TORRO-165765 format. One record per residue: x, y, z of N, C-alpha, C in turn. Coordinates in pm, whole numbers, padded with zeros to 5 digits. Each point is the difference from the previous one (the first is absolute). Layout:
+--------+--------+--------+--------+--------+--------+--------+--------+--------+
!    n_x !    n_y !    n_z !   ca_x !   ca_y !   ca_z !    c_x !    c_y !    c_z !
+--------+--------+--------+--------+--------+--------+--------+--------+--------+
!      X !      Y !      Z !      X !      Y !      Z !      X !      Y !      Z !
...
+--------+--------+--------+--------+--------+--------+--------+--------+--------+
***
This chain:
+--------+--------+--------+--------+--------+--------+--------+--------+--------+
!    n_x !    n_y !    n_z !   ca_x !   ca_y !   ca_z !    c_x !    c_y !    c_z !
+--------+--------+--------+--------+--------+--------+--------+--------+--------+
! -04279 ! -08285 !  00101 ! -00008 ! -00119 ! -00083 !  00140 ! -00058 ! -00017 !
!  00014 ! -00130 !  00013 !  00133 ! -00060 ! -00002 !  00053 ! -00020 ! -00141 !
! -00087 ! -00016 ! -00099 !  00045 ! -00024 ! -00135 !  00026 !  00133 ! -00072 !
!  00078 ! -00005 ! -00106 !  00024 !  00119 ! -00081 ! -00122 !  00025 ! -00087 !
! -00050 !  00122 !  00003 ! -00125 !  00033 ! -00067 !  00029 !  00067 ! -00134 !
! -00067 ! -00045 ! -00104 !  00011 !  00057 ! -00134 ! -00102 !  00111 ! -00014 !
!  00047 !  00123 ! -00027 ! -00089 !  00112 ! -00028 !  00028 !  00049 ! -00141 !
! -00093 ! -00022 ! -00091 !  00015 !  00043 ! -00138 ! -00080 !  00126 ! -00026 !
!  00064 !  00104 ! -00053 ! -00067 !  00126 ! -00033 ! -00017 !  00006 ! -00151 !
! -00123 ! -00025 ! -00045 ! -00030 ! -00002 ! -00143 ! -00059 !  00135 ! -00041 !
!  00081 !  00082 ! -00068 ! -00044 !  00134 ! -00038 ! -00086 !  00002 ! -00125 !
! -00009 ! -00115 ! -00068 ! -00084 ! -00011 ! -00121 !  00035 !  00112 ! -00099 !
! -00099 !  00059 ! -00068 !  00028 !  00107 ! -00096 ! -00031 !  00135 !  00064 !
!  00067 !  00026 !  00111 ! -00018 !  00124 !  00074 !  00133 !  00074 !  00010 !
! -00006 !  00128 !  00025 !  00113 !  00087 !  00028 !  00079 !  00039 ! -00125 !
!  00045 !  00125 ! -00001 !  00097 !  00045 ! -00100 !  00138 ! -00044 !  00045 !
!  00098 !  00016 ! -00086 !  00137 ! -00037 !  00039 !  00044 !  00080 !  00122 !
! -00033 !  00128 !  00001 !  00041 !  00085 !  00112 ! -00069 ! -00045 !  00129 !
! -00128 ! -00031 ! -00008 ! -00072 ! -00045 !  00118 !  00052 ! -00135 !  00050 !
!  00026 ! -00090 ! -00095 !  00049 ! -00132 !  00036 !  00139 !  00009 !  00062 !
!  00085 !  00086 ! -00055 !  00135 !  00016 !  00054 ! -00005 !  00052 !  00143 !
! -00084 !  00100 !  00023 ! -00014 !  00057 !  00134 ! -00050 ! -00105 !  00099 !
! -00101 ! -00078 ! -00041 ! -00055 ! -00101 !  00089 !  00102 ! -00110 !  00027 !
!  00071 ! -00042 ! -00102 !  00101 ! -00105 !  00015 !  00109 !  00045 !  00096 !
!  00045 !  00123 ! -00016 !  00104 !  00052 !  00089 ! -00050 !  00007 !  00143 !
! -00127 !  00032 !  00018 ! -00058 !  00002 !  00134 ! -00004 ! -00142 !  00059 !
! -00033 ! -00097 ! -00084 ! -00001 ! -00139 !  00045 !  00139 ! -00042 !  00048 !
!  00104 !  00049 ! -00069 !  00137 ! -00037 !  00037 !  00035 !  00048 !  00140 !
! -00068 !  00105 !  00046 !  00028 !  00056 !  00132 ! -00083 ! -00065 !  00111 !
! -00091 ! -00090 ! -00038 ! -00081 ! -00066 !  00102 !  00087 ! -00085 !  00091 !
! -00027 !  00009 !  00128 !  00077 ! -00079 !  00097 ! -00082 ! -00125 !  00038 !
!  00050 ! -00116 ! -00038 ! -00064 ! -00125 !  00040 !  00105 ! -00110 ! -00001 !
! -00027 ! -00105 !  00072 !  00094 ! -00111 !  00010 ! -00005 ! -00084 ! -00127 !
!  00113 ! -00004 ! -00071 !  00005 ! -00082 ! -00122 !  00001 ! -00149 !  00033 !
!  00021 ! -00033 !  00127 ! -00008 ! -00139 !  00041 ! -00145 ! -00045 !  00018 !
! -00091 !  00098 !  00011 ! -00141 ! -00033 !  00020 ! -00085 !  00025 ! -00123 !
!  00039 !  00098 ! -00082 ! -00083 !  00041 ! -00113 !  00086 !  00015 ! -00125 !
! -00049 ! -00050 ! -00112 !  00059 !  00030 ! -00131 ! -00097 !  00090 ! -00075 !
!  00047 !  00120 ! -00037 ! -00081 !  00094 ! -00077 !  00034 ! -00014 ! -00147 !
! -00099 ! -00036 ! -00081 !  00017 ! -00022 ! -00143 ! -00086 !  00103 ! -00074 !
!  00061 !  00081 ! -00084 ! -00072 !  00105 ! -00072 ! -00013 ! -00039 ! -00148 !
! -00124 !  00004 ! -00049 ! -00031 ! -00024 ! -00140 ! -00037 !  00134 ! -00063 !
!  00097 !  00078 ! -00049 ! -00032 !  00131 ! -00058 ! -00057 ! -00016 ! -00140 !
! -00055 !  00109 ! -00057 ! -00041 ! -00006 ! -00141 !  00117 ! -00047 ! -00087 !
! -00029 ! -00083 ! -00097 !  00105 ! -00065 ! -00079 !  00103 !  00096 ! -00061 !
! -00040 !  00117 ! -00052 !  00101 !  00088 ! -00061 !  00102 !  00055 !  00099 !
! -00032 ! -00008 !  00129 !  00086 !  00062 !  00101 !  00098 ! -00098 !  00064 !
! -00003 ! -00125 ! -00042 !  00081 ! -00102 !  00067 !  00148 !  00036 !  00006 !
!  00051 !  00054 ! -00108 !  00144 !  00030 ! -00003 !  00034 !  00131 !  00069 !
! -00102 !  00073 !  00048 !  00026 !  00129 !  00065 !  00040 ! -00015 !  00145 !
! -00030 ! -00117 !  00058 !  00025 ! -00018 !  00142 !  00106 ! -00108 !  00022 !
!  00099 !  00026 !  00080 !  00101 ! -00102 !  00027 ! -00049 ! -00101 !  00104 !
!  00040 ! -00125 ! -00016 ! -00021 ! -00095 !  00109 !  00083 !  00045 !  00118 !
! -00049 ! -00020 !  00119 !  00074 !  00041 !  00119 ! -00031 ! -00097 !  00113 !
!  00060 !  00024 !  00115 ! -00013 ! -00094 !  00110 ! -00137 !  00007 !  00067 !
! -00079 !  00102 ! -00030 ! -00130 !  00017 !  00065 ! -00114 ! -00055 ! -00083 !
!  00008 !  00013 ! -00133 ! -00111 ! -00031 ! -00088 !  00043 ! -00099 ! -00108 !
! -00088 ! -00096 ! -00029 !  00018 ! -00088 ! -00115 ! -00086 !  00053 ! -00114 !
!  00062 !  00030 ! -00114 ! -00075 !  00044 ! -00117 ! -00052 ! -00120 ! -00077 !
! -00121 !  00012 ! -00051 ! -00061 ! -00112 ! -00071 ! -00085 !  00052 ! -00116 !
! -00029 ! -00089 ! -00095 ! -00075 !  00037 ! -00120 ! -00145 ! -00046 !  00010 !
! -00091 !  00088 ! -00045 ! -00143 ! -00032 !  00001 ! -00038 ! -00100 ! -00108 !
!  00080 ! -00007 ! -00106 ! -00039 ! -00085 ! -00113 !  00123 ! -00029 ! -00086 !
! -00012 ! -00099 ! -00088 !  00104 ! -00034 ! -00097 ! -00063 ! -00089 ! -00106 !
!  00071 ! -00016 ! -00110 ! -00048 ! -00089 ! -00108 !  00070 ! -00135 !  00012 !
! -00073 ! -00106 ! -00029 !  00055 ! -00135 ! -00002 ! -00093 ! -00087 ! -00085 !
!  00051 ! -00111 ! -00057 !  00128 ! -00063 !  00033 !  00119 !  00050 ! -00081 !
! -00023 !  00084 ! -00102 !  00113 !  00049 ! -00080 !  00084 !  00098 !  00081 !
!  00130 ! -00001 ! -00027 !  00092 !  00090 !  00070 !  00039 !  00121 ! -00084 !
! -00039 ! -00001 ! -00127 !  00025 !  00114 ! -00089 ! -00090 ! -00018 ! -00122 !
! -00003 !  00102 ! -00087 ! -00077 ! -00015 ! -00123 ! -00094 !  00115 ! -00026 !
! -00091 ! -00021 ! -00094 ! -00089 !  00104 ! -00048 ! -00125 !  00009 !  00088 !
!  00018 !  00054 !  00120 ! -00111 !  00013 !  00096 ! -00003 !  00145 !  00048 !
! -00045 !  00087 ! -00088 !  00003 !  00144 !  00024 ! -00067 !  00037 !  00132 !
!  00070 !  00081 !  00079 ! -00055 !  00049 !  00125 !  00019 ! -00093 !  00118 !
!  00056 ! -00119 ! -00021 !  00017 ! -00096 !  00108 !  00140 !  00010 !  00061 !
!  00018 ! -00063 !  00114 !  00128 ! -00004 !  00072 !  00038 ! -00145 !  00021 !
!  00122 ! -00036 ! -00033 !  00043 ! -00139 !  00013 !  00069 ! -00025 !  00134 !
!  00006 ! -00126 !  00038 !  00074 ! -00037 !  00119 !  00147 !  00033 ! -00014 !
!  00054 ! -00014 ! -00122 !  00140 !  00034 ! -00024 !  00025 !  00148 !  00027 !
! -00093 !  00084 ! -00043 !  00014 !  00144 !  00024 ! -00011 !  00032 !  00149 !
! -00091 ! -00066 !  00069 ! -00011 !  00022 !  00144 !  00128 ! -00043 !  00071 !
!  00053 ! -00113 ! -00040 !  00123 ! -00050 !  00061 !  00115 !  00100 ! -00020 !
!  00003 !  00064 ! -00116 !  00107 !  00096 ! -00027 ! -00013 !  00125 !  00086 !
! -00118 !  00022 !  00060 ! -00021 !  00112 !  00092 !  00008 ! -00045 !  00147 !
!  00048 ! -00122 !  00021 !  00012 ! -00056 !  00135 ! -00135 ! -00017 !  00069 !
! -00104 ! -00025 ! -00080 ! -00131 ! -00032 !  00055 ! -00013 ! -00152 !  00005 !
! -00027 ! -00053 !  00117 ! -00008 ! -00146 !  00014 ! -00130 ! -00048 !  00063 !
! -00095 !  00092 !  00023 ! -00132 ! -00036 !  00053 ! -00107 !  00052 ! -00095 !
! -00097 ! -00084 ! -00033 ! -00104 !  00039 ! -00095 ! -00138 ! -00038 !  00053 !
! -00098 !  00081 ! -00037 ! -00140 ! -00024 !  00035 ! -00068 ! -00067 ! -00120 !
! -00078 ! -00104 !  00028 ! -00064 ! -00076 ! -00107 ! -00146 ! -00026 !  00035 !
! -00088 !  00023 ! -00099 ! -00139 ! -00041 !  00015 ! -00084 !  00090 !  00087 !
!  00041 !  00126 !  00016 ! -00084 !  00092 !  00077 ! -00139 !  00006 ! -00061 !
! -00100 !  00020 !  00084 ! -00138 ! -00004 ! -00047 ! -00026 !  00101 ! -00112 !
!  00072 !  00112 !  00002 ! -00018 !  00100 ! -00105 !  00060 ! -00046 ! -00132 !
!  00107 ! -00078 !  00006 !  00055 ! -00058 ! -00122 ! -00097 ! -00104 ! -00057 !
! -00062 ! -00075 !  00087 ! -00096 ! -00100 ! -00045 ! -00126 !  00067 ! -00056 !
! -00050 !  00100 !  00073 ! -00127 !  00062 ! -00038 !  00010 !  00094 ! -00118 !
!  00105 !  00083 ! -00006 !  00011 !  00101 ! -00105 !  00075 ! -00050 ! -00124 !
!  00090 ! -00096 !  00019 !  00086 ! -00041 ! -00112 ! -00018 ! -00147 ! -00038 !
! -00100 ! -00063 !  00055 ! -00038 ! -00133 ! -00044 !  00095 ! -00111 !  00037 !
!  00084 !  00019 !  00103 !  00089 ! -00108 !  00040 ! -00082 ! -00110 !  00066 !
!  00027 ! -00123 ! -00040 ! -00072 ! -00116 !  00051 !  00086 ! -00075 !  00102 !
! -00061 ! -00095 !  00069 !  00078 ! -00082 !  00092 !  00117 ! -00066 ! -00073 !
! -00023 ! -00044 ! -00123 !  00104 ! -00069 ! -00076 !  00113 !  00096 ! -00037 !
! -00034 !  00118 ! -00051 !  00105 !  00095 ! -00040 !  00074 !  00054 !  00122 !
! -00071 !  00018 !  00110 !  00065 !  00047 !  00123 !  00101 ! -00103 !  00048 !
! -00040 ! -00126 !  00000 !  00091 ! -00104 !  00048 !  00119 ! -00019 ! -00093 !
! -00020 !  00019 ! -00130 !  00112 ! -00007 ! -00093 !  00100 !  00111 !  00027 !
! -00051 !  00122 !  00021 !  00089 !  00112 !  00033 !  00072 ! -00026 !  00132 !
! -00075 ! -00046 !  00099 !  00058 ! -00023 !  00132 !  00110 ! -00105 ! -00005 !
! -00025 ! -00109 ! -00070 !  00099 ! -00108 ! -00007 !  00123 !  00045 ! -00079 !
! -00021 !  00076 ! -00108 !  00114 !  00051 ! -00077 !  00089 !  00085 !  00089 !
! -00061 !  00086 !  00080 !  00078 !  00086 !  00089 !  00072 ! -00082 !  00107 !
! -00072 ! -00096 !  00059 !  00060 ! -00082 !  00105 !  00118 ! -00080 ! -00052 !
! -00015 ! -00057 ! -00120 !  00109 ! -00076 ! -00061 !  00120 !  00089 ! -00031 !
! -00026 !  00130 ! -00018 !  00108 !  00094 ! -00031 !  00063 !  00060 !  00125 !
! -00043 ! -00048 !  00116 !  00061 !  00043 !  00125 ! -00064 !  00120 !  00067 !
! -00116 !  00044 ! -00051 ! -00071 !  00113 !  00060 ! -00085 ! -00048 !  00118 !
! -00016 !  00089 !  00097 ! -00101 ! -00026 !  00102 ! -00134 !  00044 ! -00057 !
! -00099 ! -00086 !  00010 ! -00131 !  00024 ! -00060 ! -00104 !  00025 !  00110 !
! -00066 !  00115 ! -00007 ! -00114 !  00028 !  00086 ! -00124 ! -00031 ! -00082 !
! -00061 ! -00114 !  00026 ! -00108 ! -00054 ! -00081 ! -00135 !  00032 !  00064 !
! -00083 !  00074 ! -00072 ! -00131 !  00041 !  00052 ! -00108 ! -00101 ! -00035 !
! -00091 ! -00018 !  00093 ! -00116 ! -00086 ! -00021 ! -00117 !  00059 !  00078 !
! -00120 ! -00041 ! -00036 ! -00117 !  00051 !  00073 ! -00128 ! -00021 ! -00078 !
! -00110 ! -00002 !  00073 ! -00129 ! -00033 ! -00058 ! -00082 !  00124 ! -00029 !
! -00089 ! -00005 ! -00101 ! -00095 !  00109 ! -00026 ! -00115 ! -00005 !  00100 !
! -00078 !  00106 !  00002 ! -00108 !  00013 !  00098 ! -00104 ! -00111 ! -00014 !
! -00032 ! -00038 ! -00125 ! -00104 ! -00101 ! -00017 !  00042 ! -00136 !  00058 !
!  00129 ! -00026 !  00002 !  00049 ! -00124 !  00061 ! -00002 !  00011 !  00152 !
!  00046 !  00113 !  00053 ! -00002 !  00021 !  00145 ! -00143 ! -00008 !  00054 !
! -00097 !  00049 ! -00078 ! -00139 ! -00002 !  00044 ! -00055 ! -00142 !  00015 !
!  00067 ! -00097 ! -00064 ! -00041 ! -00140 !  00012 !  00048 ! -00062 !  00131 !
!  00090 !  00071 !  00069 !  00048 ! -00050 !  00128 !  00149 ! -00023 !  00003 !
!  00052 ! -00020 !  00121 !  00144 ! -00014 !  00022 !  00058 ! -00118 ! -00076 !
! -00068 ! -00113 !  00002 !  00053 ! -00119 ! -00066 !  00015 !  00022 ! -00150 !
! -00096 !  00066 ! -00062 !  00008 !  00028 ! -00144 !  00117 !  00092 ! -00030 !
!  00020 !  00102 !  00084 !  00111 !  00093 ! -00020 !  00134 ! -00071 !  00014 !
!  00011 ! -00086 !  00099 !  00127 ! -00070 !  00022 !  00028 ! -00099 ! -00113 !
! -00103 ! -00065 ! -00050 !  00019 ! -00092 ! -00113 !  00043 !  00076 ! -00125 !
! -00060 !  00116 ! -00022 !  00034 !  00082 ! -00115 !  00148 !  00039 !  00003 !
!  00046 !  00047 !  00115 !  00140 !  00041 !  00013 !  00094 ! -00120 ! -00010 !
! -00038 ! -00111 !  00058 !  00082 ! -00121 ! -00013 !  00018 ! -00040 ! -00145 !
! -00105 !  00013 ! -00080 !  00009 ! -00032 ! -00142 !  00093 !  00096 ! -00073 !
! -00001 !  00129 !  00041 !  00091 !  00096 ! -00060 !  00146 ! -00040 !  00022 !
!  00026 ! -00063 !  00113 !  00138 ! -00033 !  00039 !  00037 ! -00145 ! -00034 !
! -00090 ! -00072 ! -00066 !  00021 ! -00143 ! -00023 !  00129 ! -00030 ! -00075 !
!  00038 !  00089 ! -00094 !  00119 ! -00026 ! -00081 !  00129 !  00002 !  00081 !
! -00004 !  00051 !  00122 !  00121 !  00002 !  00083 !  00048 ! -00141 !  00035 !
! -00088 ! -00098 ! -00016 !  00041 ! -00138 !  00029 !  00113 ! -00045 ! -00093 !
!  00011 !  00065 ! -00116 !  00105 ! -00037 ! -00095 !  00129 !  00077 !  00019 !
!  00003 !  00092 !  00094 !  00121 !  00079 !  00023 !  00100 ! -00080 !  00083 !
!  00128 !  00026 ! -00025 !  00105 ! -00064 !  00079 !  00013 !  00068 !  00135 !
!  00069 ! -00065 !  00091 !  00023 !  00061 !  00132 !  00078 !  00130 ! -00012 !
!  00094 !  00005 ! -00092 !  00078 !  00122 ! -00021 ! -00088 !  00113 ! -00050 !
! -00089 ! -00029 ! -00094 ! -00090 !  00103 ! -00052 ! -00095 !  00050 !  00108 !
! -00048 ! -00090 !  00082 ! -00092 !  00038 !  00106 !  00069 !  00080 !  00110 !
!  00131 ! -00017 !  00013 !  00071 !  00068 !  00108 !  00003 !  00151 ! -00019 !
! -00026 !  00047 ! -00122 ! -00001 !  00144 ! -00027 ! -00141 !  00053 ! -00022 !
! -00098 ! -00069 !  00057 ! -00140 !  00036 ! -00023 ! -00059 !  00070 !  00123 !
! -00076 !  00107 ! -00026 ! -00087 !  00063 !  00098 ! -00140 ! -00001 ! -00060 !
! -00098 ! -00043 !  00074 ! -00138 !  00000 ! -00048 ! -00075 !  00117 !  00064 !
! -00066 !  00079 ! -00084 ! -00081 !  00112 !  00048 ! -00147 ! -00033 ! -00023 !
! -00074 ! -00017 !  00109 ! -00143 ! -00022 ! -00011 ! -00071 !  00134 ! -00003 !
! -00067 !  00027 ! -00111 ! -00071 !  00127 ! -00016 ! -00139 ! -00028 ! -00058 !
! -00103 ! -00008 !  00085 ! -00135 ! -00018 ! -00052 ! -00034 !  00113 ! -00096 !
! -00042 ! -00035 ! -00119 ! -00020 !  00099 ! -00106 ! -00095 !  00111 !  00042 !
! -00102 ! -00034 !  00075 ! -00103 !  00095 !  00037 !  00046 !  00097 !  00109 !
!  00118 ! -00026 !  00058 !  00051 !  00088 !  00106 !  00106 !  00098 ! -00050 !
!  00040 ! -00012 ! -00128 !  00106 !  00085 ! -00052 ! -00051 !  00142 ! -00017 !
!  00049 !  00091 !  00081 ! -00034 !  00141 ! -00013 ! -00143 !  00036 !  00035 !
! -00073 ! -00092 !  00064 ! -00140 !  00027 !  00030 ! -00023 !  00040 !  00145 !
!  00099 ! -00026 !  00085 ! -00019 !  00024 !  00142 ! -00066 ! -00117 !  00071 !
! -00049 ! -00099 ! -00076 ! -00059 ! -00121 !  00059 !  00108 ! -00105 !  00018 !
! -00008 ! -00074 !  00108 !  00092 ! -00111 !  00019 ! -00078 ! -00120 !  00053 !
!  00054 ! -00121 ! -00017 ! -00063 ! -00116 !  00062 !  00007 !  00013 !  00153 !
! -00074 ! -00083 !  00068 !  00012 ! -00003 !  00145 !  00138 ! -00052 !  00038 !
!  00043 !  00030 !  00121 !  00130 ! -00050 !  00045 !  00003 ! -00152 ! -00003 !
! -00111 ! -00064 !  00036 ! -00005 ! -00147 ! -00005 !  00014 ! -00052 ! -00142 !
! -00059 !  00072 ! -00096 !  00011 ! -00043 ! -00140 !  00142 !  00018 ! -00051 !
!  00066 !  00109 !  00037 !  00140 !  00021 ! -00041 !  00088 ! -00109 !  00059 !
! -00015 ! -00024 !  00129 !  00079 ! -00105 !  00066 ! -00023 ! -00134 ! -00066 !
! -00125 ! -00035 ! -00024 ! -00032 ! -00130 ! -00059 !  00059 ! -00015 ! -00139 !
! -00008 !  00106 ! -00082 !  00054 ! -00008 ! -00135 !  00152 ! -00018 !  00003 !
!  00068 !  00077 !  00083 !  00146 ! -00010 !  00008 !  00043 ! -00139 !  00047 !
! -00067 ! -00052 !  00100 !  00034 ! -00133 !  00049 ! -00033 ! -00107 ! -00104 !
! -00107 !  00021 ! -00076 ! -00036 ! -00094 ! -00106 !  00108 ! -00004 ! -00109 !
!  00051 !  00119 ! -00036 !  00107 !  00006 ! -00100 !  00124 ! -00072 !  00051 !
!  00038 !  00028 !  00124 !  00118 ! -00064 !  00057 ! -00019 ! -00151 !  00010 !
! -00120 ! -00044 !  00038 ! -00026 ! -00142 !  00012 !  00006 ! -00067 ! -00136 !
! -00050 !  00068 ! -00103 !  00004 ! -00055 ! -00136 !  00144 ! -00022 ! -00043 !
!  00087 !  00097 !  00027 !  00140 ! -00012 ! -00038 !  00070 ! -00109 !  00080 !
! -00036 ! -00010 !  00126 !  00060 ! -00105 !  00083 ! -00044 ! -00138 ! -00047 !
! -00127 ! -00015 ! -00032 ! -00049 ! -00129 ! -00045 !  00060 ! -00040 ! -00133 !
!  00013 !  00098 ! -00093 !  00047 ! -00030 ! -00134 !  00152 ! -00016 ! -00007 !
!  00071 !  00086 !  00071 !  00146 !  00005 ! -00015 !  00076 ! -00020 !  00131 !
! -00071 ! -00008 !  00110 !  00067 ! -00015 !  00128 !  00072 !  00125 !  00046 !
! -00040 !  00116 ! -00053 !  00068 !  00126 !  00030 ! -00090 !  00087 !  00087 !
!  00055 !  00051 !  00108 ! -00078 !  00083 !  00092 !  00055 !  00142 !  00012 !
!  00111 !  00029 ! -00068 !  00070 !  00127 !  00023 ! -00034 !  00110 ! -00101 !
! -00088 ! -00026 ! -00095 ! -00033 !  00102 ! -00100 ! -00085 !  00109 !  00064 !
!  00043 !  00127 ! -00006 ! -00080 !  00108 !  00060 ! -00130 !  00020 ! -00077 !
! -00106 !  00026 !  00075 ! -00129 !  00036 ! -00058 ! -00041 !  00134 !  00060 !
! -00013 !  00102 ! -00085 ! -00029 !  00134 !  00048 ! -00138 !  00043 ! -00048 !
! -00058 !  00098 !  00069 ! -00135 !  00044 ! -00033 !  00001 !  00132 ! -00075 !
! -00082 !  00008 ! -00106 ! -00019 !  00124 ! -00073 ! -00149 !  00023 ! -00024 !
! -00041 !  00124 !  00007 ! -00141 !  00030 ! -00024 ! -00054 !  00093 !  00105 !
!  00018 !  00133 ! -00024 ! -00045 !  00102 !  00095 !  00062 ! -00017 !  00138 !
!  00126 ! -00041 !  00002 !  00076 ! -00008 !  00125 !  00060 !  00138 !  00026 !
! -00025 !  00054 !  00119 !  00043 !  00137 !  00026 !  00050 !  00016 !  00143 !
!  00024 !  00126 !  00040 !  00056 !  00027 !  00132 ! -00095 ! -00040 !  00111 !
! -00130 !  00002 ! -00026 ! -00098 ! -00030 !  00104 ! -00020 ! -00150 !  00020 !
! -00005 ! -00077 ! -00108 ! -00034 ! -00142 !  00017 !  00121 ! -00094 ! -00005 !
!  00117 !  00052 ! -00036 !  00116 ! -00087 ! -00021 !  00047 ! -00068 !  00128 !
! -00013 !  00067 !  00114 !  00047 ! -00060 !  00124 ! -00073 ! -00130 !  00028 !
! -00132 !  00003 ! -00011 ! -00079 ! -00121 !  00024 !  00028 ! -00107 ! -00104 !
!  00019 !  00041 ! -00126 !  00025 ! -00096 ! -00106 !  00136 ! -00068 !  00018 !
!  00102 !  00078 !  00034 !  00136 ! -00055 !  00013 !  00012 ! -00094 !  00119 !
! -00089 !  00011 !  00097 !  00007 ! -00087 !  00116 ! -00066 ! -00136 ! -00024 !
! -00066 ! -00014 ! -00114 ! -00070 ! -00125 ! -00029 !  00099 ! -00112 ! -00030 !
! -00033 ! -00118 !  00046 !  00078 ! -00118 ! -00034 ! -00002 ! -00020 ! -00152 !
!  00118 ! -00024 ! -00059 !  00008 ! -00025 ! -00143 !  00026 !  00123 ! -00084 !
! -00007 !  00120 !  00060 !  00024 !  00124 ! -00076 !  00143 !  00046 !  00022 !
!  00076 !  00010 ! -00109 !  00143 !  00032 !  00008 !  00032 !  00140 ! -00050 !
! -00100 !  00086 ! -00011 !  00023 !  00136 ! -00045 ! -00112 !  00050 ! -00088 !
!  00029 !  00104 ! -00078 ! -00104 !  00059 ! -00082 !  00051 !  00056 ! -00130 !
! -00086 !  00002 ! -00100 !  00025 !  00068 ! -00127 ! -00092 !  00122 !  00001 !
!  00060 !  00118 !  00013 ! -00075 !  00122 !  00030 ! -00009 !  00086 ! -00126 !
! -00122 !  00044 ! -00032 ! -00022 !  00086 ! -00115 ! -00005 !  00146 !  00038 !
! -00122 !  00057 !  00001 ! -00016 !  00143 !  00024 !  00059 !  00049 !  00130 !
! -00002 ! -00085 !  00104 !  00052 !  00042 !  00130 !  00151 !  00015 !  00001 !
!  00068 ! -00046 ! -00107 !  00146 !  00014 ! -00007 !  00042 !  00129 ! -00070 !
! -00097 !  00081 ! -00043 !  00032 !  00123 ! -00071 !  00017 !  00118 !  00094 !
! -00017 ! -00024 !  00129 !  00021 !  00104 !  00099 !  00097 ! -00049 !  00105 !
!  00099 !  00083 !  00032 !  00106 ! -00041 !  00090 ! -00053 ! -00039 !  00137 !
! -00086 !  00083 !  00059 ! -00046 ! -00029 !  00136 ! -00082 ! -00128 !  00005 !
! -00076 ! -00026 ! -00107 ! -00080 ! -00122 ! -00005 !  00089 ! -00124 ! -00006 !
!  00100 !  00000 ! -00088 !  00087 ! -00115 ! -00010 !  00082 ! -00018 !  00127 !
!  00041 !  00110 !  00059 !  00077 ! -00010 !  00125 ! -00082 ! -00070 !  00108 !
! -00129 !  00033 !  00010 ! -00086 ! -00065 !  00097 ! -00015 ! -00149 ! -00032 !
! -00013 ! -00032 ! -00127 ! -00012 ! -00141 ! -00040 !  00125 ! -00078 !  00039 !
!  00116 !  00060 ! -00023 !  00125 ! -00066 !  00037 !  00008 ! -00019 !  00153 !
! -00041 !  00101 !  00073 ! -00003 ! -00011 !  00146 ! -00092 ! -00114 !  00044 !
! -00113 ! -00013 ! -00068 ! -00093 ! -00107 !  00032 !  00060 ! -00138 ! -00031 !
!  00088 ! -00004 ! -00100 !  00064 ! -00126 ! -00037 !  00106 ! -00043 !  00100 !
!  00052 !  00097 !  00074 !  00105 ! -00032 !  00097 ! -00058 ! -00050 !  00133 !
+--------+--------+--------+--------+--------+--------+--------+--------+--------+
***
């Protein structure tokens, strides 16, 4: 693949500190072309300061609080605190944040814009539920387009640090994925929406949702797919190594 591929390893709320440290150190030893692949690791939030940024891996945060940068928000992490740990990439709007913690399209976009205005790279998740996908491809694409509608108000500078992760809600951790044609169509639809609204064609759009060592090769070869946001398959070294190989 000629473009640089974004591979995000989202560990969610898995692994002890010892397990995460061992896995992270193993990732550091992976041999791959940094000109072709960027490996971004989203470790459990308490472990962020345990791992140094290095030339092989970009460390990123799974979540943060916004729009406030400090205050009485027990248990939350601020952008200012992340910045002090040299974290400059954040994940926003993951389906589990929406489903388990009640984040809405509006609150997700507020968080995303706050981070973008503060100079963070934002990995913004979007995706449709099963009942919408069951209505057909057009309904799913319209649903996702509406999720991203607020991007029309973003400046070119804010958009320049954006990565969009398409993750159909019904495919997260289920082993089910859309057809390759549906993935391709959704990614191209997102890119076309951004081009029509802002004239921008360079924003990466990556796929998340039961992407693994077996199916990633076919997914990464699709037009419009610029990488993957990997969940469970990133918790094993050999699995992630195969995914990275498929991205090259």
